[in-house]
VONU-790305 format. One record per atom (N, C-alpha, C, CB): residue number from 1; residue in three letters; atom name; x, y, z. Coordinates in Angstrom, 1 decimal, decimal comma, always signed. Each point is the difference from the previous one (the first is absolute). Glycine has a CB too. Layout:
BEGIN
REC    nr   rest   atom       px       py       pz
REC   NUM    ALA     CA        X        Y        Z
...
//
This chain:
BEGIN
REC    nr   rest   atom       px       py       pz
REC     1    MET      N     +0,9     -1,4     +0,1
REC     1    MET     CA     -0,9     +1,1     -0,5
REC     1    MET      C     +1,0     +1,6     +0,7
REC     1    MET     CB     -2,8     -1,9     +0,0
REC     2    SER      N     +2,5     +2,7     -1,3
REC     2    SER     CA     +0,6     +1,2     +0,2
REC     2    SER      C     -0,5     +1,0     +0,7
REC     2    SER     CB     +0,8     -0,5     -1,7
REC     3    VAL      N     -0,1     +2,0     +1,7
REC     3    VAL     CA     -0,4     +0,6     +0,7
REC     3    VAL      C     -1,2     +1,5     -0,8
REC     3    VAL     CB     +2,5     -1,3     +1,8
REC     4    GLN      N     -3,5     +1,4     -0,9
REC     4    GLN     CA     -1,1     +0,7     -0,4
REC     4    GLN      C     +0,6     +1,1     +0,5
REC     4    GLN     CB     -1,9     -1,4     +0,1
REC     5    LEU      N     +1,9     +2,4     -1,4
REC     5    LEU     CA     +0,2     +1,5     -0,3
REC     5    LEU      C     -1,4     +0,9     +0,1
REC     5    LEU     CB     +2,1     -0,7     -1,7
REC     6    PHE      N     -2,8     +1,6     +1,8
REC     6    PHE     CA     -1,0     +0,7     +0,7
REC     6    PHE      C     -0,5     +1,0     -0,6
REC     6    PHE     CB     +0,9     -0,5     +1,6
REC     7    GLY      N     -1,2     +1,7     -2,4
REC     7    GLY     CA     +0,5     +1,4     +0,1
REC     7    GLY      C     -0,5     +0,1     -1,5
REC     7    GLY     CB     +2,1     +0,2     +1,8
REC     8    LEU      N     -1,5     +1,1     -1,9
REC     8    LEU     CA     -1,1     +0,7     -1,3
REC     8    LEU      C     +1,2     +0,6     -1,7
REC     8    LEU     CB     -2,1     +1,5     +2,6
REC     9    ASP      N     +1,6     -2,0     -3,4
REC     9    ASP     CA     +0,8     -0,6     -1,0
REC     9    ASP      C     +0,7     +1,3     -0,7
REC     9    ASP     CB     -1,8     -2,3     -0,4
REC    10    ASN      N     +1,4     +3,2     +1,0
REC    10    ASN     CA     +0,3     +1,7     -0,3
REC    10    ASN      C     +1,3     +0,8     +1,0
REC    10    ASN     CB     -2,9     +0,1     -0,7
REC    11    CYS      N     +2,8     -1,4     +1,9
REC    11    CYS     CA     +0,8     +0,9     +1,2
REC    11    CYS      C     +1,9     +0,1     +0,0
REC    11    CYS     CB     -2,4     -0,8     +1,6
REC    12    ASP      N     +2,8     +1,5     -2,0
REC    12    ASP     CA     +1,4     +0,0     +0,0
REC    12    ASP      C     +1,0     -1,8     +0,7
REC    12    ASP     CB     -0,8     +3,3     +0,5
REC    13    THR      N     +0,4     -2,5     +1,1
REC    13    THR     CA     +0,1     -0,7     +1,3
REC    13    THR      C     +0,1     -1,7     -0,9
REC    13    THR     CB     -1,7     +2,1     +2,1
REC    14    CYS      N     -0,1     -2,7     -2,4
REC    14    CYS     CA     -0,2     -1,2     -0,4
REC    14    CYS      C     +1,6     -0,7     -1,2
REC    14    CYS     CB     -3,2     +1,0     +0,4
REC    15    ARG      N     +3,0     -0,4     -0,9
REC    15    ARG     CA     +0,7     +0,4     -0,9
REC    15    ARG      C     +1,4     -0,1     +0,0
REC    15    ARG     CB     -1,7     +1,3     -0,1
REC    16    LYS      N     +1,5     -0,6     +0,8
REC    16    LYS     CA     +2,5     +0,1     +0,7
REC    16    LYS      C     -0,3     -1,7     +1,3
REC    16    LYS     CB     +1,0     +4,7     +1,0
REC    17    ALA      N     -2,0     -4,8     -0,3
REC    17    ALA     CA     +0,0     -1,6     +0,6
REC    17    ALA      C     -0,1     -1,5     -1,2
REC    17    ALA     CB     -1,4     +1,5     +2,2
REC    18    ARG      N     +0,5     -1,3     -3,2
REC    18    ARG     CA     +0,0     -1,0     -1,1
REC    18    ARG      C     +1,4     -0,2     -0,8
REC    18    ARG     CB     -2,4     +0,6     -0,3
REC    19    ASN      N     +2,9     +0,7     +0,1
REC    19    ASN     CA     +1,2     -0,3     -0,8
REC    19    ASN      C     +1,2     -0,3     +1,0
REC    19    ASN     CB     -0,8     +1,6     -1,9
REC    20    TRP      N     +1,1     -1,5     +3,2
REC    20    TRP     CA     +0,6     -1,0     +1,0
REC    20    TRP      C     +0,0     -1,0     +0,1
REC    20    TRP     CB     -0,1     +1,0     +0,8
REC    21    LEU      N     -1,2     -0,9     -0,8
REC    21    LEU     CA     +0,1     -2,4     +0,2
REC    21    LEU      C     +0,0     -0,2     -1,3
REC    21    LEU     CB     -1,9     -1,2     +2,2
REC    22    THR      N     +1,7     +2,0     -3,3
REC    22    THR     CA     +0,7     -1,2     -1,5
REC    22    THR      C     +1,4     +0,1     +0,6
REC    22    THR     CB     -1,4     +0,8     -3,0
REC    23    ARG      N     +1,9     +1,2     +3,4
REC    23    ARG     CA     +2,0     -0,9     -0,4
REC    23    ARG      C     +0,2     -0,7     +0,8
REC    23    ARG     CB     +1,4     +1,6     -0,8
REC    24    PHE      N     -2,3     -2,4     +1,8
REC    24    PHE     CA     +1,2     -0,4     +1,3
REC    24    PHE      C     -0,9     -1,6     -0,7
REC    24    PHE     CB     +0,7     +2,5     +3,3
REC    25    GLU      N     -1,6     -2,7     -4,3
REC    25    GLU     CA     -0,9     -1,4     -0,3
REC    25    GLU      C     -0,8     -0,7     +0,8
REC    25    GLU     CB     +1,4     -0,2     -1,3
REC    26    ILE      N     -2,1     +1,6     +1,9
REC    26    ILE     CA     -1,0     -0,9     +1,1
REC    26    ILE      C     -1,1     +0,0     -0,6
REC    26    ILE     CB     +0,8     +0,4     +2,2
REC    27    GLU      N     -1,5     -1,8     -2,4
REC    27    GLU     CA     -1,3     -0,2     -0,9
REC    27    GLU      C     -0,9     +1,0     +1,0
REC    27    GLU     CB     +0,2     -2,9     -1,3
REC    28    TYR      N     -1,6     +3,6     +0,5
REC    28    TYR     CA     -0,9     +0,4     +0,4
REC    28    TYR      C     -0,4     +0,6     -1,0
REC    28    TYR     CB     +0,4     +0,0     +2,0
REC    29    SER      N     -2,3     -0,4     -1,6
REC    29    SER     CA     -1,1     +0,9     -0,6
REC    29    SER      C     -0,3     +1,5     +1,4
REC    29    SER     CB     -1,3     -2,6     -1,8
REC    30    PHE      N     +0,4     +3,0     +0,5
REC    30    PHE     CA     -0,2     +1,4     +0,3
REC    30    PHE      C     -1,7     +0,5     -0,4
REC    30    PHE     CB     +2,9     +0,3     -0,5
REC    31    SER      N     -3,5     +0,1     +1,5
REC    31    SER     CA     -1,4     +0,3     -0,4
REC    31    SER      C     -0,1     +1,7     +0,7
REC    31    SER     CB     -1,0     -3,1     +0,0
REC    32    ASP      N     +0,3     +4,1     -1,6
REC    32    ASP     CA     +0,0     +0,8     +0,4
REC    32    ASP      C     -1,5     +0,4     +1,0
REC    32    ASP     CB     +1,9     +0,3     -2,1
REC    33    TYR      N     -1,9     +0,2     +2,9
REC    33    TYR     CA     -1,0     +0,2     +0,9
REC    33    TYR      C     -1,5     +0,4     -0,1
REC    33    TYR     CB     +2,0     +0,4     +0,7
REC    34    ARG      N     -1,6     +0,5     -2,2
REC    34    ARG     CA     -1,3     +0,2     -1,0
REC    34    ARG      C     -0,7     -0,7     -0,5
REC    34    ARG     CB     +0,8     +1,2     -0,4
REC    35    ALA      N     -0,2     -1,8     -0,3
REC    35    ALA     CA     -0,4     -1,5     -0,9
REC    35    ALA      C     -0,5     -1,1     +0,3
REC    35    ALA     CB     +1,4     +0,5     -0,8
REC    36    GLN      N     -0,6     -1,0     +2,3
REC    36    GLN     CA     -0,3     -1,4     +0,5
REC    36    GLN      C     -0,2     +1,2     +1,9
REC    36    GLN     CB     +2,2     -2,9     -2,3
REC    37    ARG      N     -3,9     +2,9     +2,2
REC    37    ARG     CA     +0,2     +0,7     +1,6
REC    37    ARG      C     +0,1     -1,2     +0,6
REC    37    ARG     CB     -1,4     +2,2     +0,2
REC    38    ILE      N     +1,9     -1,5     +1,3
REC    38    ILE     CA     +1,1     -1,2     +1,2
REC    38    ILE      C     -1,2     -0,1     +0,6
REC    38    ILE     CB     +3,0     +0,7     +0,8
REC    39    GLU      N     -3,8     -1,9     -0,4
REC    39    GLU     CA     -0,9     -0,8     +1,0
REC    39    GLU      C     +0,4     +0,9     +1,7
REC    39    GLU     CB     +0,1     -3,1     -1,6
REC    40    PRO      N     -1,9     +3,4     +1,1
REC    40    PRO     CA     +0,0     +0,8     +2,8
REC    40    PRO      C     +0,6     -1,2     +0,5
REC    40    PRO     CB     -3,2     +1,3     +1,1
REC    41    ALA      N     +3,8     -2,4     -1,6
REC    41    ALA     CA     +0,4     -0,5     +1,0
REC    41    ALA      C     +1,6     +0,0     +0,4
REC    41    ALA     CB     -2,0     -1,0     -0,4
REC    42    THR      N     +2,1     +0,8     -1,5
REC    42    THR     CA     +1,3     -0,3     +0,3
REC    42    THR      C     +0,4     +2,2     +0,5
REC    42    THR     CB     +0,7     -3,3     -2,3
REC    43    LEU      N     -0,7     +4,0     +2,1
REC    43    LEU     CA     +0,0     +1,5     +0,4
REC    43    LEU      C     +0,5     +0,0     +1,3
REC    43    LEU     CB     -1,8     +0,8     -1,3
REC    44    LYS      N     +0,1     -1,4     +1,7
REC    44    LYS     CA     +0,4     -0,2     +1,9
REC    44    LYS      C     +1,0     -0,6     +0,4
REC    44    LYS     CB     -1,9     -0,3     +0,4
REC    45    SER      N     +2,7     -1,0     -1,1
REC    45    SER     CA     +0,9     -1,1     +0,3
REC    45    SER      C     +0,9     +0,9     -0,1
REC    45    SER     CB     -0,7     -2,3     -0,8
REC    46    TRP      N     +1,1     +3,1     +0,0
REC    46    TRP     CA     +1,4     +0,9     -0,6
REC    46    TRP      C     +0,3     +1,3     +1,1
REC    46    TRP     CB     -0,6     -0,4     -2,8
REC    47    ALA      N     -1,2     +0,7     +3,2
REC    47    ALA     CA     +0,6     +1,2     +0,6
REC    47    ALA      C     +0,2     -0,8     +1,7
REC    47    ALA     CB     -1,3     +2,5     -1,9
REC    48    THR      N     +1,0     -3,6     +2,4
REC    48    THR     CA     +0,4     -0,7     +1,1
REC    48    THR      C     +0,9     +0,2     +0,5
REC    48    THR     CB     -0,9     -1,2     -0,7
REC    49    GLN      N     +1,7     -0,1     -0,8
REC    49    GLN     CA     +1,7     +0,3     +0,4
REC    49    GLN      C     +0,5     +0,9     -0,3
REC    49    GLN     CB     +0,5     -1,6     -0,3
REC    50    LEU      N     -0,9     +3,0     -0,1
REC    50    LEU     CA     +0,7     +0,8     +0,1
REC    50    LEU      C     +0,5     +1,0     +1,4
REC    50    LEU     CB     -0,9     -0,5     -2,3
REC    51    GLY      N     -0,6     +0,3     +3,0
REC    51    GLY     CA     -0,1     +1,0     +1,0
REC    51    GLY      C     -1,2     +0,6     +0,3
REC    51    GLY     CB     +2,0     +0,3     -0,6
REC    52    GLY      N     -2,5     -0,5     -0,4
REC    52    GLY     CA     -1,7     +1,0     +0,2
REC    52    GLY      C     -0,1     +0,3     -2,1
REC    52    GLY     CB     +0,4     +2,4     +3,5
REC    53    TRP      N     -1,6     -1,3     -2,9
REC    53    TRP     CA     -0,5     +0,4     -1,6
REC    53    TRP      C     +1,0     +1,0     -0,4
REC    53    TRP     CB     -2,8     -0,3     +0,3
REC    54    ASP      N     +3,7     +1,4     +0,3
REC    54    ASP     CA     +0,8     +0,6     +0,2
REC    54    ASP      C     +1,3     +0,1     -0,9
REC    54    ASP     CB     -1,2     -0,3     +1,9
REC    55    ALA      N     +1,2     -1,2     -1,2
REC    55    ALA     CA     +1,8     -0,8     -0,9
REC    55    ALA      C     -0,6     +0,2     -1,6
REC    55    ALA     CB     +0,9     -2,7     +2,0
REC    56    LEU      N     -2,1     +1,7     -2,1
REC    56    LEU     CA     -0,2     -0,1     -1,5
REC    56    LEU      C     -0,7     +1,6     -0,8
REC    56    LEU     CB     -0,5     -3,1     +0,6
REC    57    ILE      N     +0,4     +4,0     -0,4
REC    57    ILE     CA     -0,7     +1,5     -0,2
REC    57    ILE      C     +1,6     +0,9     -0,6
REC    57    ILE     CB     -2,4     -0,2     +2,6
REC    58    ASN      N     +2,1     +0,3     -4,0
REC    58    ASN     CA     +0,7     +1,3     +0,0
REC    58    ASN      C     -0,5     +1,4     -0,1
REC    58    ASN     CB     +1,2     -1,4     -0,9
REC    59    ARG      N     -0,9     +1,8     +2,2
REC    59    ARG     CA     -0,3     +1,5     +0,6
REC    59    ARG      C     +0,3     +1,1     -1,1
REC    59    ARG     CB     +0,9     -0,7     +2,5
REC    60    ALA      N     +0,2     +0,1     -3,3
REC    60    ALA     CA     +0,4     +1,2     -0,5
REC    60    ALA      C     -0,1     +0,4     -1,7
REC    60    ALA     CB     +1,4     -0,2     +2,1
REC    61    SER      N     -2,1     -1,0     -2,8
REC    61    SER     CA     -0,5     +0,3     -0,8
REC    61    SER      C     -1,1     +1,4     -0,1
REC    61    SER     CB     +0,7     -2,4     +0,0
REC    62    THR      N     -0,9     +2,9     -1,8
REC    62    THR     CA     -1,1     +0,8     -0,4
REC    62    THR      C     -1,9     -0,7     +0,6
REC    62    THR     CB     +2,3     +0,8     -2,6
REC    63    THR      N     -1,8     -2,0     +2,4
REC    63    THR     CA     -1,6     -0,7     +0,2
REC    63    THR      C     -0,3     -0,3     +1,2
REC    63    THR     CB     +0,0     -0,9     -1,9
REC    64    TRP      N     +0,8     +1,2     +3,1
REC    64    TRP     CA     -0,1     +0,6     +1,4
REC    64    TRP      C     -0,3     +0,8     +0,2
REC    64    TRP     CB     +0,9     -0,8     +0,4
REC    65    ARG      N     -0,1     +1,9     -1,2
REC    65    ARG     CA     +0,3     +2,1     +0,9
REC    65    ARG      C     -2,0     +0,1     -1,0
REC    65    ARG     CB     +4,3     +1,8     -0,4
REC    66    ASN      N     -4,5     -2,7     -0,9
REC    66    ASN     CA     -1,3     +0,4     +0,1
REC    66    ASN      C     -1,0     -0,4     +0,6
REC    66    ASN     CB     +0,7     +0,4     -1,3
REC    67    LEU      N     -1,0     -1,2     +2,1
REC    67    LEU     CA     -1,3     -0,5     +0,7
REC    67    LEU      C     -0,3     +1,0     +0,7
REC    67    LEU     CB     +0,4     -2,3     +0,1
REC    68    PRO      N     -2,0     +2,1     +0,5
REC    68    PRO     CA     -0,4     +0,6     +0,5
REC    68    PRO      C     +0,4     -0,1     +1,3
REC    68    PRO     CB     -1,3     +0,0     -1,5
REC    69    PRO      N     +1,5     +1,0     +2,7
REC    69    PRO     CA     +0,2     -0,8     +1,4
REC    69    PRO      C     -0,6     -0,8     +0,4
REC    69    PRO     CB     +0,5     +1,3     +0,4
REC    70    ASN      N     -2,0     -1,5     -0,3
REC    70    ASN     CA     -0,5     -1,2     +0,1
REC    70    ASN      C     +0,4     -1,5     -0,3
REC    70    ASN     CB     -1,2     +1,7     -0,1
REC    71    ARG      N     +1,6     -1,7     -0,8
REC    71    ARG     CA     +0,5     -1,5     -0,8
REC    71    ARG      C     +1,7     +0,0     +0,1
REC    71    ARG     CB     -2,3     -0,1     -2,1
REC    72    LYS      N     +2,8     +0,9     +3,3
REC    72    LYS     CA     +1,4     +0,1     +0,3
REC    72    LYS      C     -0,1     -0,7     +1,0
REC    72    LYS     CB     +0,7     +2,0     -0,8
REC    73    THR      N     -1,8     -2,3     +1,4
REC    73    THR     CA     +0,1     -1,0     +2,0
REC    73    THR      C     -1,4     -1,3     -0,7
REC    73    THR     CB     +0,3     +3,2     +3,1
REC    74    PRO      N     +0,0     -3,9     -3,6
REC    74    PRO     CA     -0,4     -1,3     +0,2
REC    74    PRO      C     -0,1     -0,8     +1,2
REC    74    PRO     CB     +0,6     +0,1     -1,8
REC    75    GLY      N     -1,5     -0,1     +2,6
REC    75    GLY     CA     -0,6     -0,7     +1,3
REC    75    GLY      C     +0,4     -0,9     +0,6
REC    75    GLY     CB     -1,3     +0,5     -0,6
REC    76    SER      N     +1,1     -1,6     -1,1
REC    76    SER     CA     +0,2     -1,5     +0,7
REC    76    SER      C     +0,6     -0,9     -1,6
REC    76    SER     CB     -2,6     +0,2     +2,4
REC    77    ASP      N     +2,6     -1,1     -2,1
REC    77    ASP     CA     +0,5     -0,8     -1,7
REC    77    ASP      C     -0,7     -0,2     -0,7
REC    77    ASP     CB     +1,1     -1,2     +0,5
REC    78    PRO      N     -2,3     +0,9     -0,3
REC    78    PRO     CA     -1,0     +0,1     -1,6
REC    78    PRO      C     +0,6     +1,9     -0,2
REC    78    PRO     CB     -3,1     -2,3     +0,6
REC    79    GLU      N     +2,7     +3,0     +0,3
REC    79    GLU     CA     +0,4     +1,9     -1,2
REC    79    GLU      C     +1,2     -0,5     -0,8
REC    79    GLU     CB     -0,3     +2,5     +2,0
REC    80    TRP      N     +1,2     -3,1     -1,2
REC    80    TRP     CA     +1,3     +0,5     -0,2
REC    80    TRP      C     +0,4     -0,9     -1,8
REC    80    TRP     CB     +0,9     +0,3     +3,5
REC    81    GLN      N     -1,6     -1,3     -3,4
REC    81    GLN     CA     -0,1     -0,9     -1,0
REC    81    GLN      C     -0,7     +0,3     -1,4
REC    81    GLN     CB     +0,2     -1,3     +2,0
REC    82    LEU      N     -1,1     +2,1     -1,4
REC    82    LEU     CA     -0,8     +0,8     -0,7
REC    82    LEU      C     +0,4     +0,9     -0,9
REC    82    LEU     CB     -1,1     -0,3     +1,5
REC    83    LEU      N     +1,9     +1,3     -1,0
REC    83    LEU     CA     +0,8     +1,4     -0,2
REC    83    LEU      C     +1,6     -1,2     -1,1
REC    83    LEU     CB     -1,0     +2,3     +3,5
REC    84    LEU      N     +1,4     -3,3     -3,3
REC    84    LEU     CA     +0,4     -0,4     -0,8
REC    84    LEU      C     -0,6     -0,5     -0,8
REC    84    LEU     CB     +1,1     +0,1     +1,1
REC    85    LYS      N     -2,1     -0,3     -1,4
REC    85    LYS     CA     -0,7     -0,7     -1,1
REC    85    LYS      C     -0,2     +1,0     -1,2
REC    85    LYS     CB     -1,3     -1,6     +1,7
REC    86    GLU      N     +1,1     +2,7     -0,8
REC    86    GLU     CA     -0,5     +1,3     -0,7
REC    86    GLU      C     +1,3     +0,3     -0,8
REC    86    GLU     CB     -1,8     +1,0     +2,0
REC    87    TYR      N     +2,6     -0,7     -1,0
REC    87    TYR     CA     +1,2     +0,4     -0,5
REC    87    TYR      C     +0,9     -0,4     -0,1
REC    87    TYR     CB     -0,7     +1,0     +0,4
REC    88    PRO      N     +1,5     -2,4     -0,7
REC    88    PRO     CA     +1,0     -0,7     +0,1
REC    88    PRO      C     +1,4     +0,8     -0,5
REC    88    PRO     CB     -1,7     -2,1     -0,2
REC    89    GLN      N     +1,8     +2,8     -0,4
REC    89    GLN     CA     +1,0     +0,7     +0,0
REC    89    GLN      C     +0,5     +0,8     +1,3
REC    89    GLN     CB     -0,8     -0,1     -2,3
REC    90    LEU      N     -0,1     +0,1     +3,5
REC    90    LEU     CA     +0,6     +0,3     +1,2
REC    90    LEU      C     +0,7     -0,8     +0,9
REC    90    LEU     CB     -1,3     +1,3     -0,3
REC    91    ILE      N     +1,7     -2,8     -0,1
REC    91    ILE     CA     +0,4     -0,7     +0,4
REC    91    ILE      C     +1,5     +0,2     -0,3
REC    91    ILE     CB     -2,2     -1,2     +0,1
REC    92    LYS      N     +3,5     +1,1     +0,8
REC    92    LYS     CA     +1,5     +0,2     -0,2
REC    92    LYS      C     +0,5     -0,9     -1,0
REC    92    LYS     CB     +0,4     +0,5     +2,4
REC    93    ARG      N     +0,6     +0,1     -3,3
REC    93    ARG     CA     +0,2     -1,4     -0,7
REC    93    ARG      C     +1,6     +0,1     -0,5
REC    93    ARG     CB     -2,7     -0,4     -1,0
REC    94    PRO      N     +3,6     -0,9     +0,8
REC    94    PRO     CA     -1,2     -0,8     -0,4
REC    94    PRO      C     -0,7     -1,0     +1,8
REC    94    PRO     CB     +1,5     -0,3     -3,3
REC    95    VAL      N     -1,9     -0,6     +3,0
REC    95    VAL     CA     -0,4     -0,5     +0,9
REC    95    VAL      C     +1,2     -1,6     -0,2
REC    95    VAL     CB     -2,8     +1,7     +0,1
REC    96    VAL      N     +3,1     -2,1     +0,8
REC    96    VAL     CA     +1,1     -1,6     -0,6
REC    96    VAL      C     -0,3     -1,1     +1,0
REC    96    VAL     CB     +2,4     +1,3     -0,9
REC    97    LEU      N     -3,1     -2,6     +0,1
REC    97    LEU     CA     -0,4     -0,8     +1,1
REC    97    LEU      C     +1,1     -1,4     -0,4
REC    97    LEU     CB     -3,0     +1,0     +0,4
REC    98    THR      N     +3,7     -1,7     +0,1
REC    98    THR     CA     +0,3     -0,6     -0,1
REC    98    THR      C     +0,2     -1,2     +0,1
REC    98    THR     CB     +0,0     +1,6     -0,1
REC    99    PRO      N     +0,3     -3,3     -0,3
REC    99    PRO     CA     -0,9     -1,4     +0,3
REC    99    PRO      C     -0,2     +0,1     +1,2
REC    99    PRO     CB     +0,8     -1,6     -1,6
REC   100    ASP      N     +0,3     +2,6     +2,5
REC   100    ASP     CA     -0,8     -1,3     +1,5
REC   100    ASP      C     -0,4     +1,2     +0,6
REC   100    ASP     CB     +1,7     -2,5     +0,8
REC   101    GLY      N     -3,1     +3,0     -1,9
REC   101    GLY     CA     -0,7     +0,9     +1,2
REC   101    GLY      C     +0,0     +1,6     +0,1
REC   101    GLY     CB     +0,7     -2,0     +1,2
REC   102    VAL      N     +0,3     +2,1     -0,5
REC   102    VAL     CA     +1,4     +1,2     -0,2
REC   102    VAL      C     -1,0     +1,6     -0,4
REC   102    VAL     CB     +2,4     -2,2     -1,6
REC   103    VAL      N     -2,4     +3,1     +1,8
REC   103    VAL     CA     -0,8     +0,8     -0,9
REC   103    VAL      C     +0,9     +1,8     +0,9
REC   103    VAL     CB     -3,1     -2,2     -0,7
REC   104    SER      N     +3,1     +2,8     -0,7
REC   104    SER     CA     +1,3     +1,1     +0,4
REC   104    SER      C     -0,9     +0,9     -0,9
REC   104    SER     CB     +2,8     -1,3     +0,3
REC   105    VAL      N     -1,8     +2,5     -0,1
REC   105    VAL     CA     -1,1     +1,7     -1,5
REC   105    VAL      C     +1,2     +0,8     +0,1
REC   105    VAL     CB     -3,3     +0,8     +0,9
REC   106    GLY      N     +3,6     -0,2     -2,0
REC   106    GLY     CA     +1,2     +0,9     -1,0
REC   106    GLY      C     +0,9     -1,6     -0,2
REC   106    GLY     CB     +0,5     +3,4     +1,4
REC   107    PHE      N     +0,2     -2,0     -1,8
REC   107    PHE     CA     +1,1     -0,4     -1,1
REC   107    PHE      C     +1,4     +0,9     +0,7
REC   107    PHE     CB     -2,0     -0,3     -2,7
REC   108    LYS      N     +2,9     -0,5     +3,2
REC   108    LYS     CA     +1,9     +0,0     +0,5
REC   108    LYS      C     +0,5     -0,4     -0,8
REC   108    LYS     CB     +0,2     -0,3     +1,9
REC   109    ASP      N     +1,0     +0,8     -2,4
REC   109    ASP     CA     +0,5     -1,2     -0,2
REC   109    ASP      C     +0,8     -1,0     +1,5
REC   109    ASP     CB     +0,3     +1,3     -2,8
REC   110    ALA      N     +0,1     -0,5     +3,4
REC   110    ALA     CA     +0,8     -0,9     +1,6
REC   110    ALA      C     -1,0     -0,9     +0,0
REC   110    ALA     CB     +1,1     +1,8     +1,9
REC   111    ALA      N     -2,6     -1,4     -1,7
REC   111    ALA     CA     -1,0     -0,4     +0,9
REC   111    ALA      C     -0,1     -1,8     -1,2
REC   111    ALA     CB     -1,7     +3,2     +1,3
REC   112    PHE      N     +1,5     -2,5     -2,5
REC   112    PHE     CA     -0,2     -2,2     -0,8
REC   112    PHE      C     +1,3     -0,8     +0,0
REC   112    PHE     CB     -1,7     +0,7     -2,3
REC   113    LYS      N     +2,9     -0,1     +2,9
REC   113    LYS     CA     +1,1     -0,4     -0,2
REC   113    LYS      C     +0,0     -0,5     +0,4
REC   113    LYS     CB     +0,7     +0,7     -0,5
REC   114    GLN      N     -0,8     +0,4     +2,4
REC   114    GLN     CA     -0,4     -1,5     +0,5
REC   114    GLN      C     -0,9     -0,7     +0,2
REC   114    GLN     CB     +1,1     +0,5     +0,6
REC   115    ARG      N     -2,3     -0,2     -0,6
REC   115    ARG     CA     -0,9     -1,2     +0,0
REC   115    ARG      C     +0,1     -1,0     -1,3
REC   115    ARG     CB     -1,7     +1,5     +1,5
REC   116    PHE      N     +2,3     -1,2     -2,5
REC   116    PHE     CA     +0,3     -1,2     -0,9
REC   116    PHE      C     +1,4     -0,5     +0,3
REC   116    PHE     CB     -1,6     +0,9     -1,9
REC   117    GLY      N     +2,6     -0,8     +2,7
REC   117    GLY     CA     +0,9     -0,9     +0,4
REC   117    GLY      C     +0,6     +0,4     -1,6
REC   117    GLY     CB     -1,0     -1,9     +2,2
REC   118    VAL      N     +1,4     +3,4     -2,4
REC   118    VAL     CA     +1,4     +0,3     -1,2
REC   118    VAL      C     -0,1     +0,6     +0,6
REC   118    VAL     CB     +0,4     -0,2     -2,1
//
């Protein structure tokens, strides 16, 4: 089973992560959030592993800044899941899922080297 990478096809950080995995010959599959929506249970699992919804949300994005204030404070898991279903671009990227079930977000060369042992 290969590494699963989730993000947006036109995202520069996702492109860097894909290029890095290719360069180090690490087998992976890529799923675009917009084309292949992430199931609510999967989003909740990711948030739980990462330490909460805040760790999964890209608060620096234009999409987040343009949300009305009342949408920025979901009070429950279903509300977070609905927000991310409506705005998948709010999910930090890339989300990396390794065969051992470990989830991480973002791309940094040093972190990937450590994570993948290269």
